[in-house]
Backbone as XML, in Angstrom:
<?xml version="1.0"?>
<chain id="A" units="angstrom">
  <residue number="1" name="MET">
    <atom name="N" x="192.266" y="73.205" z="120.614"/>
    <atom name="CA" x="193.017" y="73.338" z="121.819"/>
    <atom name="C" x="193.757" y="71.983" z="122.168"/>
  </residue>
  <residue number="2" name="SER">
    <atom name="N" x="194.942" y="72.103" z="122.693"/>
    <atom name="CA" x="195.659" y="70.847" z="123.166"/>
    <atom name="C" x="195.375" y="70.487" z="124.427"/>
  </residue>
  <residue number="3" name="ASP">
    <atom name="N" x="195.428" y="69.191" z="124.908"/>
    <atom name="CA" x="195.225" y="68.859" z="126.221"/>
    <atom name="C" x="196.408" y="69.465" z="127.103"/>
  </residue>
  <residue number="4" name="VAL">
    <atom name="N" x="196.209" y="69.737" z="128.359"/>
    <atom name="CA" x="197.236" y="70.201" z="129.300"/>
    <atom name="C" x="197.110" y="69.455" z="130.579"/>
  </residue>
  <residue number="5" name="ILE">
    <atom name="N" x="198.365" y="69.042" z="131.108"/>
    <atom name="CA" x="198.410" y="68.574" z="132.412"/>
    <atom name="C" x="199.591" y="69.202" z="133.197"/>
  </residue>
  <residue number="6" name="LEU">
    <atom name="N" x="199.598" y="69.061" z="134.447"/>
    <atom name="CA" x="200.771" y="69.634" z="135.246"/>
    <atom name="C" x="201.118" y="68.507" z="136.220"/>
  </residue>
  <residue number="7" name="GLY">
    <atom name="N" x="202.516" y="68.451" z="136.486"/>
    <atom name="CA" x="203.009" y="67.496" z="137.357"/>
    <atom name="C" x="204.383" y="67.784" z="137.716"/>
  </residue>
  <residue number="8" name="LYS">
    <atom name="N" x="204.774" y="66.831" z="138.685"/>
    <atom name="CA" x="206.163" y="67.070" z="139.228"/>
    <atom name="C" x="207.062" y="65.958" z="138.585"/>
  </residue>
  <residue number="9" name="VAL">
    <atom name="N" x="208.234" y="66.393" z="138.199"/>
    <atom name="CA" x="209.255" y="65.571" z="137.464"/>
    <atom name="C" x="209.788" y="64.658" z="138.588"/>
  </residue>
  <residue number="10" name="THR">
    <atom name="N" x="209.808" y="63.368" z="138.333"/>
    <atom name="CA" x="210.280" y="62.405" z="139.354"/>
    <atom name="C" x="211.530" y="61.653" z="138.946"/>
  </residue>
  <residue number="11" name="ARG">
    <atom name="N" x="211.794" y="61.725" z="137.610"/>
    <atom name="CA" x="213.081" y="61.075" z="137.026"/>
    <atom name="C" x="213.345" y="61.540" z="135.739"/>
  </residue>
  <residue number="12" name="VAL">
    <atom name="N" x="214.632" y="61.866" z="135.407"/>
    <atom name="CA" x="215.021" y="62.182" z="134.048"/>
    <atom name="C" x="215.660" y="60.940" z="133.385"/>
  </residue>
  <residue number="13" name="VAL">
    <atom name="N" x="215.031" y="60.441" z="132.322"/>
    <atom name="CA" x="215.484" y="59.178" z="131.674"/>
    <atom name="C" x="216.836" y="59.410" z="130.903"/>
  </residue>
  <residue number="14" name="ASP">
    <atom name="N" x="216.708" y="60.515" z="130.028"/>
    <atom name="CA" x="217.861" y="60.917" z="129.113"/>
    <atom name="C" x="217.600" y="62.376" z="128.714"/>
  </residue>
  <residue number="15" name="GLY">
    <atom name="N" x="218.223" y="62.829" z="127.715"/>
    <atom name="CA" x="218.334" y="64.248" z="127.428"/>
    <atom name="C" x="217.067" y="64.831" z="126.820"/>
  </residue>
  <residue number="16" name="ASP">
    <atom name="N" x="216.092" y="63.889" z="126.512"/>
    <atom name="CA" x="214.822" y="64.428" z="125.983"/>
    <atom name="C" x="213.557" y="63.598" z="126.445"/>
  </residue>
  <residue number="17" name="THR">
    <atom name="N" x="213.685" y="62.875" z="127.584"/>
    <atom name="CA" x="212.624" y="62.093" z="128.130"/>
    <atom name="C" x="212.715" y="62.098" z="129.723"/>
  </residue>
  <residue number="18" name="PHE">
    <atom name="N" x="211.544" y="62.181" z="130.320"/>
    <atom name="CA" x="211.454" y="62.159" z="131.784"/>
    <atom name="C" x="210.117" y="61.619" z="132.170"/>
  </residue>
  <residue number="19" name="ASP">
    <atom name="N" x="210.028" y="61.215" z="133.470"/>
    <atom name="CA" x="208.890" y="60.847" z="134.101"/>
    <atom name="C" x="208.227" y="61.993" z="134.956"/>
  </residue>
  <residue number="20" name="VAL">
    <atom name="N" x="206.812" y="61.914" z="135.111"/>
    <atom name="CA" x="206.268" y="62.936" z="135.871"/>
    <atom name="C" x="205.062" y="62.300" z="136.553"/>
  </residue>
  <residue number="21" name="ASN">
    <atom name="N" x="204.838" y="62.735" z="137.829"/>
    <atom name="CA" x="203.550" y="62.380" z="138.626"/>
    <atom name="C" x="202.652" y="63.451" z="138.374"/>
  </residue>
  <residue number="22" name="VAL">
    <atom name="N" x="201.515" y="63.135" z="137.640"/>
    <atom name="CA" x="200.474" y="64.136" z="137.224"/>
    <atom name="C" x="199.688" y="64.494" z="138.464"/>
  </residue>
  <residue number="23" name="THR">
    <atom name="N" x="199.616" y="65.878" z="138.704"/>
    <atom name="CA" x="198.928" y="66.390" z="139.817"/>
    <atom name="C" x="197.653" y="67.223" z="139.309"/>
  </residue>
  <residue number="24" name="HIS">
    <atom name="N" x="197.608" y="67.811" z="138.108"/>
    <atom name="CA" x="196.527" y="68.527" z="137.692"/>
    <atom name="C" x="196.118" y="68.207" z="136.202"/>
  </residue>
  <residue number="25" name="TYR">
    <atom name="N" x="194.914" y="68.162" z="135.919"/>
    <atom name="CA" x="194.407" y="67.922" z="134.678"/>
    <atom name="C" x="193.451" y="69.126" z="134.241"/>
  </residue>
  <residue number="26" name="HIS">
    <atom name="N" x="193.644" y="69.605" z="132.993"/>
    <atom name="CA" x="192.846" y="70.699" z="132.587"/>
    <atom name="C" x="191.475" y="70.267" z="132.351"/>
  </residue>
  <residue number="27" name="LYS">
    <atom name="N" x="190.489" y="71.101" z="132.790"/>
    <atom name="CA" x="189.136" y="70.520" z="132.731"/>
    <atom name="C" x="188.612" y="70.324" z="131.242"/>
  </residue>
  <residue number="28" name="ALA">
    <atom name="N" x="189.155" y="70.913" z="130.303"/>
    <atom name="CA" x="188.654" y="70.859" z="128.919"/>
    <atom name="C" x="189.419" y="69.758" z="128.168"/>
  </residue>
  <residue number="29" name="ASN">
    <atom name="N" x="190.277" y="68.972" z="128.888"/>
    <atom name="CA" x="191.037" y="67.869" z="128.121"/>
    <atom name="C" x="190.103" y="66.901" z="127.393"/>
  </residue>
  <residue number="30" name="THR">
    <atom name="N" x="190.599" y="66.431" z="126.327"/>
    <atom name="CA" x="189.812" y="65.476" z="125.440"/>
    <atom name="C" x="190.030" y="64.091" z="126.049"/>
  </residue>
  <residue number="31" name="TYR">
    <atom name="N" x="191.121" y="63.899" z="126.467"/>
    <atom name="CA" x="191.603" y="62.398" z="126.824"/>
    <atom name="C" x="191.866" y="62.358" z="128.399"/>
  </residue>
  <residue number="32" name="GLN">
    <atom name="N" x="191.874" y="61.158" z="128.842"/>
    <atom name="CA" x="192.373" y="60.896" z="130.238"/>
    <atom name="C" x="193.702" y="60.428" z="130.296"/>
  </residue>
  <residue number="33" name="TYR">
    <atom name="N" x="194.382" y="60.749" z="131.360"/>
    <atom name="CA" x="195.887" y="60.446" z="131.538"/>
    <atom name="C" x="196.173" y="59.587" z="132.746"/>
  </residue>
  <residue number="34" name="ASN">
    <atom name="N" x="197.170" y="58.985" z="132.814"/>
    <atom name="CA" x="197.607" y="58.147" z="134.018"/>
    <atom name="C" x="198.137" y="59.108" z="135.106"/>
  </residue>
  <residue number="35" name="ASP">
    <atom name="N" x="198.247" y="58.661" z="136.342"/>
    <atom name="CA" x="198.863" y="59.476" z="137.457"/>
    <atom name="C" x="200.337" y="59.626" z="137.319"/>
  </residue>
  <residue number="36" name="ALA">
    <atom name="N" x="200.877" y="58.701" z="136.559"/>
    <atom name="CA" x="202.227" y="58.805" z="136.176"/>
    <atom name="C" x="202.500" y="58.582" z="134.730"/>
  </residue>
  <residue number="37" name="GLU">
    <atom name="N" x="203.190" y="59.485" z="134.065"/>
    <atom name="CA" x="203.414" y="59.472" z="132.569"/>
    <atom name="C" x="204.862" y="59.641" z="132.297"/>
  </residue>
  <residue number="38" name="ARG">
    <atom name="N" x="205.298" y="58.924" z="131.287"/>
    <atom name="CA" x="206.701" y="59.227" z="130.620"/>
    <atom name="C" x="206.450" y="60.271" z="129.616"/>
  </residue>
  <residue number="39" name="ILE">
    <atom name="N" x="207.297" y="61.274" z="129.606"/>
    <atom name="CA" x="207.195" y="62.366" z="128.564"/>
    <atom name="C" x="208.361" y="62.471" z="127.677"/>
  </residue>
  <residue number="40" name="ARG">
    <atom name="N" x="208.088" y="62.695" z="126.497"/>
    <atom name="CA" x="209.168" y="62.972" z="125.437"/>
    <atom name="C" x="209.008" y="64.346" z="125.004"/>
  </residue>
  <residue number="41" name="ILE">
    <atom name="N" x="210.021" y="65.200" z="125.141"/>
    <atom name="CA" x="209.937" y="66.568" z="124.810"/>
    <atom name="C" x="209.858" y="66.827" z="123.311"/>
  </residue>
  <residue number="42" name="ALA">
    <atom name="N" x="208.819" y="67.434" z="122.871"/>
    <atom name="CA" x="208.497" y="67.680" z="121.504"/>
    <atom name="C" x="209.644" y="68.396" z="120.900"/>
  </residue>
  <residue number="43" name="ASP">
    <atom name="N" x="209.860" y="68.085" z="119.614"/>
    <atom name="CA" x="210.904" y="68.765" z="118.758"/>
    <atom name="C" x="212.332" y="68.813" z="119.422"/>
  </residue>
  <residue number="44" name="ALA">
    <atom name="N" x="212.600" y="67.711" z="120.219"/>
    <atom name="CA" x="213.936" y="67.650" z="120.785"/>
    <atom name="C" x="214.532" y="66.250" z="120.355"/>
  </residue>
  <residue number="45" name="ASN">
    <atom name="N" x="215.810" y="66.216" z="120.146"/>
    <atom name="CA" x="216.492" y="65.039" z="119.791"/>
    <atom name="C" x="217.806" y="64.986" z="120.477"/>
  </residue>
  <residue number="46" name="ALA">
    <atom name="N" x="217.832" y="64.454" z="121.605"/>
    <atom name="CA" x="219.082" y="64.452" z="122.376"/>
    <atom name="C" x="219.894" y="63.184" z="121.913"/>
  </residue>
  <residue number="47" name="PRO">
    <atom name="N" x="221.219" y="63.266" z="122.070"/>
    <atom name="CA" x="222.174" y="62.177" z="121.809"/>
    <atom name="C" x="221.692" y="60.953" z="122.773"/>
  </residue>
  <residue number="48" name="GLU">
    <atom name="N" x="222.075" y="59.687" z="122.237"/>
    <atom name="CA" x="221.675" y="58.566" z="122.949"/>
    <atom name="C" x="222.611" y="58.413" z="124.256"/>
  </residue>
  <residue number="49" name="MET">
    <atom name="N" x="222.176" y="57.670" z="125.143"/>
    <atom name="CA" x="222.841" y="57.606" z="126.531"/>
    <atom name="C" x="224.129" y="56.852" z="126.397"/>
  </residue>
  <residue number="50" name="GLY">
    <atom name="N" x="224.445" y="56.107" z="125.387"/>
    <atom name="CA" x="225.745" y="55.302" z="125.274"/>
    <atom name="C" x="226.921" y="56.323" z="124.889"/>
  </residue>
  <residue number="51" name="SER">
    <atom name="N" x="226.604" y="57.634" z="124.771"/>
    <atom name="CA" x="227.723" y="58.461" z="124.437"/>
    <atom name="C" x="227.954" y="59.520" z="125.535"/>
  </residue>
  <residue number="52" name="ILE">
    <atom name="N" x="229.094" y="60.047" z="125.497"/>
    <atom name="CA" x="229.285" y="61.255" z="126.442"/>
    <atom name="C" x="228.280" y="62.460" z="126.184"/>
  </residue>
  <residue number="53" name="SER">
    <atom name="N" x="228.127" y="62.651" z="124.964"/>
    <atom name="CA" x="227.107" y="63.809" z="124.623"/>
    <atom name="C" x="225.710" y="63.503" z="125.303"/>
  </residue>
  <residue number="54" name="GLY">
    <atom name="N" x="225.385" y="62.127" z="125.246"/>
    <atom name="CA" x="224.078" y="61.685" z="125.845"/>
    <atom name="C" x="224.087" y="61.936" z="127.305"/>
  </residue>
  <residue number="55" name="ILE">
    <atom name="N" x="225.162" y="61.453" z="127.897"/>
    <atom name="CA" x="225.177" y="61.680" z="129.432"/>
    <atom name="C" x="225.166" y="63.211" z="129.693"/>
  </residue>
  <residue number="56" name="LEU">
    <atom name="N" x="225.865" y="64.073" z="128.989"/>
    <atom name="CA" x="225.872" y="65.459" z="129.315"/>
    <atom name="C" x="224.396" y="66.071" z="129.221"/>
  </residue>
  <residue number="57" name="ALA">
    <atom name="N" x="223.724" y="65.581" z="128.001"/>
    <atom name="CA" x="222.381" y="66.127" z="127.846"/>
    <atom name="C" x="221.496" y="65.721" z="128.863"/>
  </residue>
  <residue number="58" name="LYS">
    <atom name="N" x="221.573" y="64.450" z="129.474"/>
    <atom name="CA" x="220.778" y="63.966" z="130.584"/>
    <atom name="C" x="221.033" y="64.952" z="131.770"/>
  </residue>
  <residue number="59" name="SER">
    <atom name="N" x="222.314" y="65.183" z="132.084"/>
    <atom name="CA" x="222.701" y="65.992" z="133.216"/>
    <atom name="C" x="222.144" y="67.393" z="133.141"/>
  </residue>
  <residue number="60" name="ARG">
    <atom name="N" x="222.180" y="67.893" z="131.951"/>
    <atom name="CA" x="221.746" y="69.326" z="131.689"/>
    <atom name="C" x="220.216" y="69.320" z="131.871"/>
  </residue>
  <residue number="61" name="LEU">
    <atom name="N" x="219.457" y="68.257" z="131.536"/>
    <atom name="CA" x="217.995" y="68.292" z="131.707"/>
    <atom name="C" x="217.724" y="68.140" z="133.141"/>
  </residue>
  <residue number="62" name="GLU">
    <atom name="N" x="218.391" y="67.385" z="133.853"/>
    <atom name="CA" x="218.234" y="67.048" z="135.300"/>
    <atom name="C" x="218.339" y="68.449" z="136.024"/>
  </residue>
  <residue number="63" name="LYS">
    <atom name="N" x="219.363" y="69.128" z="135.766"/>
    <atom name="CA" x="219.633" y="70.420" z="136.414"/>
    <atom name="C" x="218.276" y="71.416" z="136.133"/>
  </residue>
  <residue number="64" name="GLU">
    <atom name="N" x="217.778" y="71.280" z="134.974"/>
    <atom name="CA" x="216.716" y="72.206" z="134.621"/>
    <atom name="C" x="215.421" y="71.762" z="135.268"/>
  </residue>
  <residue number="65" name="ILE">
    <atom name="N" x="215.073" y="70.492" z="135.230"/>
    <atom name="CA" x="213.690" y="70.158" z="135.713"/>
    <atom name="C" x="213.527" y="69.074" z="136.682"/>
  </residue>
  <residue number="66" name="ASP">
    <atom name="N" x="214.413" y="68.434" z="137.108"/>
    <atom name="CA" x="214.280" y="67.333" z="138.075"/>
    <atom name="C" x="213.747" y="67.918" z="139.437"/>
  </residue>
  <residue number="67" name="GLY">
    <atom name="N" x="212.618" y="67.344" z="139.804"/>
    <atom name="CA" x="211.873" y="67.715" z="141.084"/>
    <atom name="C" x="211.023" y="68.947" z="140.871"/>
  </residue>
  <residue number="68" name="ARG">
    <atom name="N" x="211.042" y="69.543" z="139.725"/>
    <atom name="CA" x="210.240" y="70.810" z="139.576"/>
    <atom name="C" x="208.780" y="70.483" z="138.991"/>
  </residue>
  <residue number="69" name="VAL">
    <atom name="N" x="207.925" y="71.290" z="139.106"/>
    <atom name="CA" x="206.585" y="71.131" z="138.484"/>
    <atom name="C" x="206.614" y="71.753" z="137.103"/>
  </residue>
  <residue number="70" name="VAL">
    <atom name="N" x="206.113" y="70.985" z="136.185"/>
    <atom name="CA" x="206.138" y="71.381" z="134.807"/>
    <atom name="C" x="204.618" y="71.369" z="134.311"/>
  </residue>
  <residue number="71" name="LYS">
    <atom name="N" x="204.386" y="72.350" z="133.280"/>
    <atom name="CA" x="203.175" y="72.265" z="132.611"/>
    <atom name="C" x="203.508" y="71.692" z="131.186"/>
  </residue>
  <residue number="72" name="LEU">
    <atom name="N" x="202.578" y="70.649" z="130.905"/>
    <atom name="CA" x="202.760" y="69.877" z="129.729"/>
    <atom name="C" x="201.590" y="70.162" z="128.721"/>
  </residue>
  <residue number="73" name="VAL">
    <atom name="N" x="201.911" y="70.675" z="127.488"/>
    <atom name="CA" x="200.995" y="70.792" z="126.554"/>
    <atom name="C" x="201.138" y="69.638" z="125.582"/>
  </residue>
  <residue number="74" name="ILE">
    <atom name="N" x="200.096" y="68.778" z="125.621"/>
    <atom name="CA" x="200.180" y="67.368" z="124.782"/>
    <atom name="C" x="200.060" y="67.558" z="123.365"/>
  </residue>
  <residue number="75" name="GLN">
    <atom name="N" x="200.921" y="66.970" z="122.498"/>
    <atom name="CA" x="200.764" y="66.874" z="121.054"/>
    <atom name="C" x="200.211" y="65.641" z="120.667"/>
  </residue>
  <residue number="76" name="SER">
    <atom name="N" x="200.807" y="64.536" z="121.304"/>
    <atom name="CA" x="200.468" y="63.133" z="120.803"/>
    <atom name="C" x="200.960" y="62.094" z="121.740"/>
  </residue>
  <residue number="77" name="ARG">
    <atom name="N" x="200.758" y="60.959" z="121.509"/>
    <atom name="CA" x="201.354" y="59.696" z="122.155"/>
    <atom name="C" x="202.169" y="59.024" z="121.125"/>
  </residue>
  <residue number="78" name="ASP">
    <atom name="N" x="203.371" y="58.684" z="121.485"/>
    <atom name="CA" x="204.232" y="57.975" z="120.475"/>
    <atom name="C" x="204.108" y="56.394" z="120.597"/>
  </residue>
  <residue number="79" name="THR">
    <atom name="N" x="204.951" y="55.760" z="119.674"/>
    <atom name="CA" x="204.900" y="54.362" z="119.636"/>
    <atom name="C" x="205.294" y="53.759" z="120.822"/>
  </residue>
  <residue number="80" name="PHE">
    <atom name="N" x="206.020" y="54.438" z="121.679"/>
    <atom name="CA" x="206.538" y="53.921" z="123.034"/>
    <atom name="C" x="205.602" y="54.263" z="124.155"/>
  </residue>
  <residue number="81" name="HIS">
    <atom name="N" x="204.453" y="54.839" z="123.828"/>
    <atom name="CA" x="203.421" y="55.188" z="124.717"/>
    <atom name="C" x="203.746" y="56.373" z="125.541"/>
  </residue>
  <residue number="82" name="ARG">
    <atom name="N" x="204.783" y="57.135" z="125.184"/>
    <atom name="CA" x="205.233" y="58.242" z="125.904"/>
    <atom name="C" x="204.333" y="59.434" z="125.421"/>
  </residue>
  <residue number="83" name="LEU">
    <atom name="N" x="204.052" y="60.401" z="126.242"/>
    <atom name="CA" x="203.356" y="61.637" z="125.753"/>
    <atom name="C" x="204.319" y="62.525" z="125.179"/>
  </residue>
  <residue number="84" name="VAL">
    <atom name="N" x="204.083" y="63.096" z="123.991"/>
    <atom name="CA" x="204.971" y="64.042" z="123.281"/>
    <atom name="C" x="204.435" y="65.429" z="123.680"/>
  </residue>
  <residue number="85" name="CYS">
    <atom name="N" x="205.307" y="66.269" z="124.387"/>
    <atom name="CA" x="204.637" y="67.502" z="124.854"/>
    <atom name="C" x="205.662" y="68.602" z="124.608"/>
  </residue>
  <residue number="86" name="ASN">
    <atom name="N" x="205.026" y="69.874" z="124.618"/>
    <atom name="CA" x="205.748" y="71.080" z="124.901"/>
    <atom name="C" x="205.795" y="71.246" z="126.359"/>
  </residue>
  <residue number="87" name="VAL">
    <atom name="N" x="206.919" y="71.562" z="126.911"/>
    <atom name="CA" x="207.220" y="71.572" z="128.354"/>
    <atom name="C" x="207.505" y="72.967" z="128.756"/>
  </residue>
  <residue number="88" name="ASN">
    <atom name="N" x="206.698" y="73.398" z="129.824"/>
    <atom name="CA" x="206.928" y="74.750" z="130.474"/>
    <atom name="C" x="207.129" y="74.553" z="131.878"/>
  </residue>
  <residue number="89" name="LEU">
    <atom name="N" x="208.135" y="75.269" z="132.416"/>
    <atom name="CA" x="208.504" y="75.259" z="133.811"/>
    <atom name="C" x="207.400" y="75.959" z="134.469"/>
  </residue>
  <residue number="90" name="GLY">
    <atom name="N" x="206.773" y="75.353" z="135.601"/>
    <atom name="CA" x="205.772" y="75.939" z="136.352"/>
    <atom name="C" x="206.227" y="76.658" z="137.597"/>
  </residue>
</chain>
């Protein structure tokens, strides 16, 4: 079973990365998590912010999740210390 956390999206960084304030932790989690985490959406690869496509991808993600509560099913932590997660709107 994967670890699960819930939290409110506080900032969209780009088309596949955002910040969240963690509000709930699943009781069966294996690891501990910070109150604020940076999330990388698993299996997503948005264009970089230096391009029009990157700006549009960020805008699209902001419309979908900014300020909303999300459920995060954690796959791993990457080399940039972001949590790589499957994201579900709560």
